[in-house]
ChimeraX commands (.cxc) that place a marker at each C-alpha (Angstrom):
marker #1 position 132.33,88.05,78.48 radius 0.5
marker #1 position 133.67,89.58,75.28 radius 0.5
marker #1 position 137.28,90.55,75.74 radius 0.5
marker #1 position 138.93,91.71,72.52 radius 0.5
marker #1 position 138.63,93.16,69.02 radius 0.5
marker #1 position 139.18,90.60,66.29 radius 0.5
marker #1 position 140.99,91.17,63.00 radius 0.5
marker #1 position 140.48,88.72,60.15 radius 0.5
marker #1 position 141.43,88.50,56.49 radius 0.5
marker #1 position 138.00,89.28,55.02 radius 0.5
marker #1 position 138.96,88.31,51.47 radius 0.5
marker #1 position 140.31,84.93,52.58 radius 0.5
marker #1 position 137.20,84.34,54.71 radius 0.5
marker #1 position 134.85,85.11,51.80 radius 0.5
marker #1 position 136.88,82.84,49.53 radius 0.5
marker #1 position 136.70,80.04,52.09 radius 0.5
marker #1 position 132.92,80.44,52.41 radius 0.5
marker #1 position 132.62,80.28,48.61 radius 0.5
marker #1 position 134.81,77.19,48.40 radius 0.5
marker #1 position 132.71,75.39,51.03 radius 0.5
marker #1 position 129.39,76.40,49.50 radius 0.5
marker #1 position 128.50,77.47,53.03 radius 0.5
marker #1 position 126.09,80.26,52.13 radius 0.5
marker #1 position 123.96,78.17,49.77 radius 0.5
marker #1 position 123.73,75.42,52.39 radius 0.5
marker #1 position 122.85,77.88,55.14 radius 0.5
marker #1 position 120.12,79.53,53.08 radius 0.5
marker #1 position 118.61,76.12,52.34 radius 0.5
marker #1 position 118.63,75.20,56.04 radius 0.5
marker #1 position 117.13,78.58,56.98 radius 0.5
marker #1 position 114.25,78.01,54.54 radius 0.5
marker #1 position 112.63,75.85,57.23 radius 0.5
marker #1 position 111.06,79.01,58.68 radius 0.5
marker #1 position 108.93,79.28,55.53 radius 0.5
marker #1 position 108.20,75.53,55.42 radius 0.5
marker #1 position 108.37,74.14,58.97 radius 0.5
marker #1 position 107.53,70.57,57.85 radius 0.5
marker #1 position 110.86,70.59,56.01 radius 0.5
marker #1 position 112.45,69.83,59.40 radius 0.5
marker #1 position 111.01,66.31,59.20 radius 0.5
marker #1 position 112.48,65.59,55.76 radius 0.5
marker #1 position 115.32,63.05,55.87 radius 0.5
marker #1 position 117.16,65.01,53.15 radius 0.5
marker #1 position 116.89,68.23,55.18 radius 0.5
marker #1 position 117.99,66.49,58.37 radius 0.5
marker #1 position 121.00,64.93,56.64 radius 0.5
marker #1 position 122.10,68.33,55.31 radius 0.5
marker #1 position 121.54,69.99,58.69 radius 0.5
marker #1 position 123.52,67.31,60.54 radius 0.5
marker #1 position 126.35,67.59,58.00 radius 0.5
marker #1 position 126.46,71.37,57.90 radius 0.5
marker #1 position 126.51,71.75,61.66 radius 0.5
marker #1 position 128.70,68.67,62.19 radius 0.5
marker #1 position 126.35,67.20,64.73 radius 0.5
marker #1 position 128.11,63.85,64.71 radius 0.5
marker #1 position 126.53,60.59,65.66 radius 0.5
marker #1 position 123.77,60.87,68.17 radius 0.5
marker #1 position 120.95,58.57,69.20 radius 0.5
marker #1 position 117.85,58.52,67.02 radius 0.5
marker #1 position 115.88,59.87,69.99 radius 0.5
marker #1 position 118.10,62.98,70.05 radius 0.5
marker #1 position 117.48,63.70,66.37 radius 0.5
marker #1 position 113.76,63.04,66.71 radius 0.5
marker #1 position 113.52,65.50,69.60 radius 0.5
marker #1 position 115.80,68.04,67.95 radius 0.5
marker #1 position 114.01,68.19,64.61 radius 0.5
marker #1 position 110.60,68.23,66.28 radius 0.5
marker #1 position 111.76,71.24,68.30 radius 0.5
marker #1 position 113.08,72.86,65.11 radius 0.5
marker #1 position 109.77,72.31,63.33 radius 0.5
marker #1 position 107.87,73.70,66.31 radius 0.5
marker #1 position 110.12,76.76,66.52 radius 0.5
marker #1 position 109.77,77.42,62.79 radius 0.5
marker #1 position 105.99,77.18,62.97 radius 0.5
marker #1 position 105.45,79.39,66.00 radius 0.5
marker #1 position 105.76,82.98,66.98 radius 0.5
marker #1 position 106.98,84.11,69.31 radius 0.5
marker #1 position 110.01,81.89,69.18 radius 0.5
marker #1 position 110.88,79.87,72.24 radius 0.5
marker #1 position 113.75,81.29,74.24 radius 0.5
marker #1 position 117.20,79.75,74.22 radius 0.5
marker #1 position 116.64,78.84,77.87 radius 0.5
marker #1 position 113.48,76.93,76.92 radius 0.5
marker #1 position 115.25,75.07,74.11 radius 0.5
marker #1 position 118.22,74.19,76.34 radius 0.5
marker #1 position 115.96,72.89,79.08 radius 0.5
marker #1 position 113.82,70.88,76.68 radius 0.5
marker #1 position 116.86,69.31,75.01 radius 0.5
marker #1 position 118.29,68.46,78.43 radius 0.5
marker #1 position 115.02,66.96,79.62 radius 0.5
marker #1 position 114.79,64.80,76.47 radius 0.5
marker #1 position 118.46,63.82,76.15 radius 0.5
marker #1 position 120.12,64.31,79.54 radius 0.5
marker #1 position 122.86,66.36,77.84 radius 0.5
marker #1 position 123.70,70.07,77.81 radius 0.5
marker #1 position 123.58,71.40,74.24 radius 0.5
marker #1 position 124.35,75.13,74.10 radius 0.5
marker #1 position 125.76,74.99,70.58 radius 0.5
marker #1 position 122.99,72.86,69.08 radius 0.5
marker #1 position 120.30,74.80,70.92 radius 0.5
marker #1 position 121.57,78.10,69.55 radius 0.5
marker #1 position 121.86,76.63,66.05 radius 0.5
marker #1 position 118.25,75.51,66.22 radius 0.5
marker #1 position 117.03,79.01,67.05 radius 0.5
marker #1 position 119.42,80.73,64.63 radius 0.5
marker #1 position 118.04,78.57,61.83 radius 0.5
marker #1 position 114.62,80.17,62.20 radius 0.5
marker #1 position 115.84,83.65,63.16 radius 0.5
marker #1 position 119.26,84.67,61.88 radius 0.5
marker #1 position 119.47,87.54,64.37 radius 0.5
marker #1 position 120.04,84.96,67.11 radius 0.5
marker #1 position 123.76,84.28,67.49 radius 0.5
marker #1 position 125.15,80.79,67.22 radius 0.5
marker #1 position 127.40,79.56,69.97 radius 0.5
marker #1 position 130.17,77.89,68.00 radius 0.5
marker #1 position 133.53,76.88,69.41 radius 0.5
marker #1 position 135.41,78.47,66.48 radius 0.5
marker #1 position 133.64,81.79,66.94 radius 0.5
marker #1 position 133.98,81.55,70.72 radius 0.5
marker #1 position 137.73,81.05,70.32 radius 0.5
marker #1 position 138.02,83.99,67.92 radius 0.5
marker #1 position 136.12,86.24,70.33 radius 0.5
marker #1 position 137.85,85.01,73.47 radius 0.5
marker #1 position 134.66,83.54,74.94 radius 0.5
marker #1 position 134.90,80.57,77.29 radius 0.5
marker #1 position 134.11,77.28,75.62 radius 0.5
marker #1 position 134.04,73.74,76.87 radius 0.5
marker #1 position 131.95,71.77,79.29 radius 0.5
marker #1 position 129.23,73.48,81.24 radius 0.5
marker #1 position 129.04,72.87,84.98 radius 0.5
marker #1 position 126.31,70.60,86.29 radius 0.5
marker #1 position 125.02,73.16,88.78 radius 0.5
marker #1 position 123.72,76.33,87.20 radius 0.5
marker #1 position 124.59,75.18,83.70 radius 0.5
marker #1 position 121.69,76.97,81.99 radius 0.5
marker #1 position 122.71,80.34,83.45 radius 0.5
marker #1 position 126.35,79.74,82.45 radius 0.5
marker #1 position 125.23,78.75,78.95 radius 0.5
marker #1 position 123.16,81.92,78.63 radius 0.5
marker #1 position 126.14,84.00,79.84 radius 0.5
marker #1 position 128.38,82.46,77.18 radius 0.5
marker #1 position 125.73,83.03,74.54 radius 0.5
marker #1 position 125.41,86.66,75.60 radius 0.5
marker #1 position 129.20,87.02,75.34 radius 0.5
marker #1 position 129.09,85.75,71.75 radius 0.5
marker #1 position 126.31,88.25,71.01 radius 0.5
marker #1 position 128.38,91.08,72.50 radius 0.5
marker #1 position 131.44,90.03,70.51 radius 0.5
marker #1 position 129.51,89.92,67.26 radius 0.5
marker #1 position 127.99,93.33,68.02 radius 0.5
marker #1 position 131.46,94.78,68.63 radius 0.5
marker #1 position 132.73,93.21,65.41 radius 0.5
marker #1 position 129.86,94.68,63.35 radius 0.5
marker #1 position 130.16,98.08,65.07 radius 0.5
marker #1 position 133.83,98.41,64.11 radius 0.5
marker #1 position 134.68,101.08,61.54 radius 0.5
marker #1 position 135.79,98.39,59.05 radius 0.5
marker #1 position 132.48,96.53,59.11 radius 0.5
marker #1 position 130.60,98.51,56.40 radius 0.5
marker #1 position 133.30,97.71,53.83 radius 0.5
marker #1 position 133.44,94.08,54.95 radius 0.5
marker #1 position 129.67,93.77,54.65 radius 0.5
marker #1 position 129.75,95.31,51.15 radius 0.5
marker #1 position 132.33,92.70,50.10 radius 0.5
marker #1 position 130.24,89.92,51.64 radius 0.5
marker #1 position 127.08,91.14,49.87 radius 0.5
marker #1 position 128.91,91.44,46.54 radius 0.5
marker #1 position 130.20,87.87,46.88 radius 0.5
marker #1 position 126.84,86.49,48.09 radius 0.5
marker #1 position 124.04,88.67,46.71 radius 0.5
marker #1 position 121.52,85.93,47.52 radius 0.5
marker #1 position 122.44,86.38,51.20 radius 0.5
marker #1 position 122.12,90.17,51.46 radius 0.5
marker #1 position 119.07,89.70,53.67 radius 0.5
marker #1 position 121.09,87.89,56.35 radius 0.5
marker #1 position 121.59,89.90,59.52 radius 0.5
marker #1 position 124.93,91.60,60.06 radius 0.5
marker #1 position 125.47,89.33,63.04 radius 0.5
marker #1 position 125.04,86.18,60.95 radius 0.5
marker #1 position 127.43,87.51,58.29 radius 0.5
marker #1 position 129.98,88.30,60.99 radius 0.5
marker #1 position 129.47,84.88,62.54 radius 0.5
marker #1 position 130.14,83.18,59.20 radius 0.5
marker #1 position 133.30,85.22,58.58 radius 0.5
marker #1 position 134.68,84.52,62.05 radius 0.5
marker #1 position 133.71,80.84,61.91 radius 0.5
marker #1 position 135.62,80.23,58.68 radius 0.5
marker #1 position 138.60,82.31,59.84 radius 0.5
marker #1 position 139.51,80.08,62.78 radius 0.5
marker link #1:1,2 radius 0.2
marker link #1:2,3 radius 0.2
marker link #1:3,4 radius 0.2
marker link #1:4,5 radius 0.2
marker link #1:5,6 radius 0.2
marker link #1:6,7 radius 0.2
marker link #1:7,8 radius 0.2
marker link #1:8,9 radius 0.2
marker link #1:9,10 radius 0.2
marker link #1:10,11 radius 0.2
marker link #1:11,12 radius 0.2
marker link #1:12,13 radius 0.2
marker link #1:13,14 radius 0.2
marker link #1:14,15 radius 0.2
marker link #1:15,16 radius 0.2
marker link #1:16,17 radius 0.2
marker link #1:17,18 radius 0.2
marker link #1:18,19 radius 0.2
marker link #1:19,20 radius 0.2
marker link #1:20,21 radius 0.2
marker link #1:21,22 radius 0.2
marker link #1:22,23 radius 0.2
marker link #1:23,24 radius 0.2
marker link #1:24,25 radius 0.2
marker link #1:25,26 radius 0.2
marker link #1:26,27 radius 0.2
marker link #1:27,28 radius 0.2
marker link #1:28,29 radius 0.2
marker link #1:29,30 radius 0.2
marker link #1:30,31 radius 0.2
marker link #1:31,32 radius 0.2
marker link #1:32,33 radius 0.2
marker link #1:33,34 radius 0.2
marker link #1:34,35 radius 0.2
marker link #1:35,36 radius 0.2
marker link #1:36,37 radius 0.2
marker link #1:37,38 radius 0.2
marker link #1:38,39 radius 0.2
marker link #1:39,40 radius 0.2
marker link #1:40,41 radius 0.2
marker link #1:41,42 radius 0.2
marker link #1:42,43 radius 0.2
marker link #1:43,44 radius 0.2
marker link #1:44,45 radius 0.2
marker link #1:45,46 radius 0.2
marker link #1:46,47 radius 0.2
marker link #1:47,48 radius 0.2
marker link #1:48,49 radius 0.2
marker link #1:49,50 radius 0.2
marker link #1:50,51 radius 0.2
marker link #1:51,52 radius 0.2
marker link #1:52,53 radius 0.2
marker link #1:53,54 radius 0.2
marker link #1:54,55 radius 0.2
marker link #1:55,56 radius 0.2
marker link #1:56,57 radius 0.2
marker link #1:57,58 radius 0.2
marker link #1:58,59 radius 0.2
marker link #1:59,60 radius 0.2
marker link #1:60,61 radius 0.2
marker link #1:61,62 radius 0.2
marker link #1:62,63 radius 0.2
marker link #1:63,64 radius 0.2
marker link #1:64,65 radius 0.2
marker link #1:65,66 radius 0.2
marker link #1:66,67 radius 0.2
marker link #1:67,68 radius 0.2
marker link #1:68,69 radius 0.2
marker link #1:69,70 radius 0.2
marker link #1:70,71 radius 0.2
marker link #1:71,72 radius 0.2
marker link #1:72,73 radius 0.2
marker link #1:73,74 radius 0.2
marker link #1:74,75 radius 0.2
marker link #1:75,76 radius 0.2
marker link #1:76,77 radius 0.2
marker link #1:77,78 radius 0.2
marker link #1:78,79 radius 0.2
marker link #1:79,80 radius 0.2
marker link #1:80,81 radius 0.2
marker link #1:81,82 radius 0.2
marker link #1:82,83 radius 0.2
marker link #1:83,84 radius 0.2
marker link #1:84,85 radius 0.2
marker link #1:85,86 radius 0.2
marker link #1:86,87 radius 0.2
marker link #1:87,88 radius 0.2
marker link #1:88,89 radius 0.2
marker link #1:89,90 radius 0.2
marker link #1:90,91 radius 0.2
marker link #1:91,92 radius 0.2
marker link #1:92,93 radius 0.2
marker link #1:93,94 radius 0.2
marker link #1:94,95 radius 0.2
marker link #1:95,96 radius 0.2
marker link #1:96,97 radius 0.2
marker link #1:97,98 radius 0.2
marker link #1:98,99 radius 0.2
marker link #1:99,100 radius 0.2
marker link #1:100,101 radius 0.2
marker link #1:101,102 radius 0.2
marker link #1:102,103 radius 0.2
marker link #1:103,104 radius 0.2
marker link #1:104,105 radius 0.2
marker link #1:105,106 radius 0.2
marker link #1:106,107 radius 0.2
marker link #1:107,108 radius 0.2
marker link #1:108,109 radius 0.2
marker link #1:109,110 radius 0.2
marker link #1:110,111 radius 0.2
marker link #1:111,112 radius 0.2
marker link #1:112,113 radius 0.2
marker link #1:113,114 radius 0.2
marker link #1:114,115 radius 0.2
marker link #1:115,116 radius 0.2
marker link #1:116,117 radius 0.2
marker link #1:117,118 radius 0.2
marker link #1:118,119 radius 0.2
marker link #1:119,120 radius 0.2
marker link #1:120,121 radius 0.2
marker link #1:121,122 radius 0.2
marker link #1:122,123 radius 0.2
marker link #1:123,124 radius 0.2
marker link #1:124,125 radius 0.2
marker link #1:125,126 radius 0.2
marker link #1:126,127 radius 0.2
marker link #1:127,128 radius 0.2
marker link #1:128,129 radius 0.2
marker link #1:129,130 radius 0.2
marker link #1:130,131 radius 0.2
marker link #1:131,132 radius 0.2
marker link #1:132,133 radius 0.2
marker link #1:133,134 radius 0.2
marker link #1:134,135 radius 0.2
marker link #1:135,136 radius 0.2
marker link #1:136,137 radius 0.2
marker link #1:137,138 radius 0.2
marker link #1:138,139 radius 0.2
marker link #1:139,140 radius 0.2
marker link #1:140,141 radius 0.2
marker link #1:141,142 radius 0.2
marker link #1:142,143 radius 0.2
marker link #1:143,144 radius 0.2
marker link #1:144,145 radius 0.2
marker link #1:145,146 radius 0.2
marker link #1:146,147 radius 0.2
marker link #1:147,148 radius 0.2
marker link #1:148,149 radius 0.2
marker link #1:149,150 radius 0.2
marker link #1:150,151 radius 0.2
marker link #1:151,152 radius 0.2
marker link #1:152,153 radius 0.2
marker link #1:153,154 radius 0.2
marker link #1:154,155 radius 0.2
marker link #1:155,156 radius 0.2
marker link #1:156,157 radius 0.2
marker link #1:157,158 radius 0.2
marker link #1:158,159 radius 0.2
marker link #1:159,160 radius 0.2
marker link #1:160,161 radius 0.2
marker link #1:161,162 radius 0.2
marker link #1:162,163 radius 0.2
marker link #1:163,164 radius 0.2
marker link #1:164,165 radius 0.2
marker link #1:165,166 radius 0.2
marker link #1:166,167 radius 0.2
marker link #1:167,168 radius 0.2
marker link #1:168,169 radius 0.2
marker link #1:169,170 radius 0.2
marker link #1:170,171 radius 0.2
marker link #1:171,172 radius 0.2
marker link #1:172,173 radius 0.2
marker link #1:173,174 radius 0.2
marker link #1:174,175 radius 0.2
marker link #1:175,176 radius 0.2
marker link #1:176,177 radius 0.2
marker link #1:177,178 radius 0.2
marker link #1:178,179 radius 0.2
marker link #1:179,180 radius 0.2
marker link #1:180,181 radius 0.2
marker link #1:181,182 radius 0.2
marker link #1:182,183 radius 0.2
marker link #1:183,184 radius 0.2
marker link #1:184,185 radius 0.2
marker link #1:185,186 radius 0.2
marker link #1:186,187 radius 0.2
marker link #1:187,188 radius 0.2
marker link #1:188,189 radius 0.2
view
């Protein structure tokens, strides 16, 4: 679970996000919730794969993944992370905590992303999931990320950090505090 308070250089993190164009890319990817069919666009998929550094996977993985993304964007209530993890495993035979959380976070930015950089910053266990009970372990790690982000945004310095973020990225003011914190921690590792 979450183990420590994290200090980062907020100005350097905002500058790094600006340099990477990360916010503009994220907002484009998140627009799939308004246009679910966008998930089937080859241009969208290429940008998603690049942004989230999904690497080379089999075509069947991408077909399954983007179909699940389209389905999640088109439906309420959203599927649970457990459901997404199990469906990805059934279709691919692999355990995908990070990619599963990114799928859900794309359609609801209040859902935390399990990212190895953020996990490292927050002191959350990362690495391979065990074969037995892997879904429960994945959900525990995801909950630890959520707790760490909540602690980060509940710190007394957060309001000023969020004001700086919003001033630098006014188009992203609507992002949840958790997503803003996630972005700042991700780029700070």
